[in-house]
N, C-alpha and C positions, 0 to 999 in steps of 0.2 A: 755629614762628613764618617761619620763611622762606617756605614755602609756602602760608603762610593770606594773606601780603604778597602774593604772586605771585598767586594764585587772588583777591583781591580787586582788584587791578588790572586782570586780566583781565575779572571782573565790569564794573569801572566801562568798559575799553574799550567791550565789547560795549554797555553800556547809554549811551553816546553816543551809538552807533550809532543804537539804536533814537531815542534824543532829534532826530537828525538827518532821521528818514524823520519824525516829529510832526511838527517845524519846516516842513516843504515841503508838509506837507498840509495843515497849518493857513494857509499862505499862499498856496495854491491855494485855497481853503475860504472863504478871507477874498476872495481875487478872486473867485468865483463870485458870494459874495452881492453883494458891491459891483455888479460889471456887471451880473449878472443879465440875460441877454437875452431871457429869456422875457416880461419887464415894463419894456422901455424905456422911458424917460422924455423924454418930447422938449425938446430942445436941452440939458439936464444934461450937463457934460462931467467936476464937479470932482472924482466920485467916480472917471472914467478917469486924469486926472492923479494921483490919491491911486494907484493899481493900477500907474499906469506906473513913477511914482518910487520905489514899493517894490521890485518887480522889479527896478528898477536898482542900486540898493542892496545886495540880498540877493544879487544876484550877483557884484557886486565882494566881499560877502563872504565867497563862497563860493569866490572867487579867491585870496584872503588863506588860508582856511583850507586851500584844496588845496598851495597853496606849503610849508606850513608841514607838512602830512600829508606832502610831497615828501620835506620835508629830514629827516623821521623814518625816512625808508623803509616807508612805510604803504602798500602797493602798492592795495591793496582801498580804502581810504579817502580817497586821490588822487582814482581812479578814478570813481569817487561823487560826490564834488564836482564835478569836472568834466564829469559828465555832468548833474547838477541846473544849474549854470550853462549849458550847452548847450538842456539842455529850457525853461529861463526866457528863456533868447533869443529863441528859436521862440515861445514863449507872447506875449513885447515885442509882437510884429508880429500874432498873434490879436487881442490888445487893440483895436490901433488901427484895427482893424476896425470896432470900434464909435464909434471917433470921426470916422470917417469921414460916418456917418449925422448928428451931433451938428454940427461943424462940418469942412467937408472942407479949407478954407483951413488951418487951424490943423494939419489932419492931415498935410498934405503938409509942413513944414515941423518935424514933431514925424519925422512919417517919414525926412527928410534926418537929422536931429540922429541918430536911434537908429541907422542904417545907421553913420552915422561911428564911433557908440560901440561897437556892435558886432564892426566891422573892430578898433577901437584894442582889444579886451578878449579876440579871436584872438590878435592878432600877442602882448597882453603873457604871456596860457594859454601861448602854443609858450616864452615867455622863460622865464617861471618855472618852468612843471611840466615843461619840457626833451623836451614830447615830439617826434620826426620829424616834418617838415611840410617836404619841397623845393618848390619851386617849381611844377610841376605841382599837386601835391596842394593846393596854397595856391591855386591861380587856381581850381579847382573849388570849394573854399567860399566863396570871395568869388560867384561866381557862383549859389550856393546863396544864400548872404544875398540877392543882389538879386532871386532867386524869392521868397524871402519879402516883399520890398517892393513889387515890382512891380505883383502884378494888384488890388491893393486901389484904388489909384487909376485906375488904366486902366480898372477895369468901371464904378466908381464916376462915370468920366468922362462915361461912356455911359447914364448914369441914364435919361435923356429917349428915350432910343431904344433898346427894348426886344429889339428883335429884332437890331440889334448887338451890343448888350448879351451876348445869349445866344452870340453868332458868335463874340464875341471869348476866350467864357471855353470854348468848343472849340480855339479856335487854341493857349491859352494852353497846355492841359492836352498837344496834340500838342508844342509846343515843350518842355515840361517833359519829355516822353518822351523827344525828341531827345539832351537833355539827358544823362539819364539812359545812352541807347546811347552817348555821347560819352565817358561812363567805360571802353568796353572799351577806347579808345586810351591811357587810364591804364594799365589790366589789361597791355598790351602793356608799356607804357613798366615798368612794376614787375617784369614777368619778365624783361624786360632786366637789370635791378638785381638779379636773381636773389635777390631779395625781401630784398634788404644790410638790417642792421638797425644801431644801435650799443647801448653796453653801457649805457644810461643807463635808468633804472627805467621811464620810457614811451618807448622806444625804438625797441619793435618796428614793424616794418613794418606791423603791421595797425591801429596806435590811431588813425593819421590815417585811416582807411579806418571807422574804428566812428564818428569826426566825423561826414566824409562822408556814411553810413548815417544818422546821427540827426538831421543838416540837412535831406538830403534825405527823411527820415520827418515833420518838421515844416512843409517847403515843402510837401508832398501835403497835412497837414492845411489847412496854409493854406487851397487852394485848395477844399477842403471847407468852411471857413470862411468866405471871401469869400462864395463862392456862396451859401451861406446867408442870411449875413448883411446880402448885398445884393439879396437875393430872386431869385435868378438859378434856376430852375429847369435840370434838368441827368438827364441819364441814366447812371447809374453806366458804361458801356461807354465815356465819356469818357476813365474813369482806367485802361479795361484796358489800353491801350499802355506805358503808364508803368509799369505794375506787370511787365508782359511783358519791356520791356527790364532792369529790376530784377533780376528774375528770373533772366534771361539773365547777366547782370552776373555776380551768382553763380556761375551755373556756371561762365564764363571764369576766375573764381578761383582756383577748386578745381580745374582745368586747370590753372593754374601751382603751387597748392601740393602738388594730387596728394593732397588732404586734405576727407576730409568728401564726395566727389564724387556720393556716392550722395542725401545729404542735399539737395545743391545742385539735382540732377536731378529731385529731389521737388519742392523748392521753384517750379522752374520749371515743372514739370507741373502743379502748384496756378495757378500763374497762368493758365496756359493754360487751366482747368477755371473760373477766373473770367470769363476773357473769350468763353468759351461761355454760360458760363449768364449773363452780363449783356447779352449779344447782344439777348435778349427784351426789355430795356427797352424801352418807346416813347421814340422823337423827340420832344424839349418842343415845346407848342405854335407858341411864340414865336420856336424857329430859323429863321434865315434861311436856307429850303432853295434860296433862289434863288444864294445865294451857291456851292452846289456842286452838279457834278454827282451824280447819286446815289450810284455808287459811292464816292465822296468822303466819304459819311458811312452807309455799310452798312459795321456792325462786322465782318460776318464778311471783304468783300473787306478793308478798312483792313487787321485783326486778323492775316489770312493773307500780305498783303503785307510787312507790317512786321515779321511773325517768321524769313518769310524773308530780309528784309535782315540782321535781326540773325546769323542763322546766317551770312550769305556774310560779311559783314565781321569775324566772328568768325574764320573760316576764315582770311581775308585777314590781319589783325591779327596773330592769335595763331598763325598756319603749321601751324595745324591742320586738314589739308585734308579729313578726314573729314568735317568737319560741311558740306561740300558735299550730302554725300549727301540728308539732312535736307529740307536748302536748297531741292533738286532735285525730291523728293520732292512737297512742300507745293504746287507750281503743279502738277506733272502729275498728283497726285490729283483736284486739281481742276480740272483742264483736261480728264481723263476723264470724270470726273461730269457735265460741263454735255454734254461731247459724246454717253454715254450718253443724257442727260435729252431732248437736242434728237431722238436718234435716234427716243429710247422713243415721244418725242410727233407725230412725221410720221405718214405712211401706211405701212403694215406693219411702221412701227415694235417692235412689239415681236418677231416673226420678225427682224427683221434682226438685234436688238440679241441673240436666242436664236444666231443664227447667228458674229455676231462674238464671243461669249462662247466659243464651240466653239473656236474658231481659237486666241484668246487663251488658254485653258487646254491647248489643244494644244503653242503657243508654248511656255508655262512648264513644263510636264510635259517637253519635252523639253532644256531650257535645268538642268532641277535634275538629269537623268540624265548631262548633259555634264558639270556643275560635280561632282557624284560621280565620277564616272570620272577626270577632272583630279584631282581632291584625293586619289581611291584611288592616282593612278600617283602623285603626288608624293607619299605616304605610303611607299610601296613602294619609291621611288628613296632616301627620306631612310635606310630600315632597311637597305637594301645597300649602301650608303655609309659607317654605322655598322659595320655589320658586318666589311666590308673593312677600318676602320680598328681594330678590335678586335684581327684576326688579325693583323695587323700588327705589333701593338703586341706579343701573343702568342708571336709564333712562333721558335722559338731559332733563334741566329746558329749558320751552318754550323760546325760545327770544320775548323779550318785544317790538322790532321793527315790 
């Protein structure tokens, strides 16, 4: 009987988790049906306010539920409720984009109110759930909340100047990329704390980092939503610097924790492939090309310079000086390619290129053999020293008689 009761309690607990997921799914489905961004009603606002109110109430209920789960020491349930609350907090700002089309004045006031409520919910969740969120991490959380709120009113303000509106969208993407890159300083701060954590249920060092990652993902989704909702054309390479910075921050964290390092570099490699693939997208027709010189809107130049800066900053902040090698290799490779291209296109360029390649290959061959000789000498010297030490340890002591 005792075993049957235990199994029934376990089944009830798991079934409740299924109901939580179904509840969230129905909430999101209801939001989609109410908002229906593909069939907007001109001037209609009641359905937007209903959605915003439902989200706000649901988030507070999730926080209360997470607090109860935390007291019962149900870690997975606590984390799930907290993540649901964070996602819905981001969706609040996505819903506000529709209100800017219906009534921009009301949307600005509602945005201020939602920002204040989001900050309050963050502080309440920190206190109720007991997760570790020191000052620097909390500051970056507040910055991501600002990123969620600011793009919609800014881009909507330039709705009558499509050229400026499109240029502003590009600038905002770069500002977000720089904010992501700023997390390298946060990684340095985390490493100097030696990834310290406390004994509370959610006191592990990576919990606030998960919150930062989620807020950052919602902020990037907000950029896509704002541009789509406010009729701004964009190219996919607008977002390449954001993804590059995020990938390198993951690498920096893996360097500090010495865990999942291969996966982190694989993620960074995928962001580089994305940047190369997205670079073929055409520049929107309404983009104000007069604002920038050509290389400032060239995805290859900007991406290469940005990766070089990320690697150099990572070397300085994390004191991993080997990162300077790839940082210097990128401009060296680009410079070599440009030089070869210039020589190739000039008079007698093909012959000069072949002659130059002959000298370069000769130098490389000599360098490789020199390094091999030095390496062999180092190995032999080390072997002799080890043999001498071994003989000294095994040599019998002389007999005094």
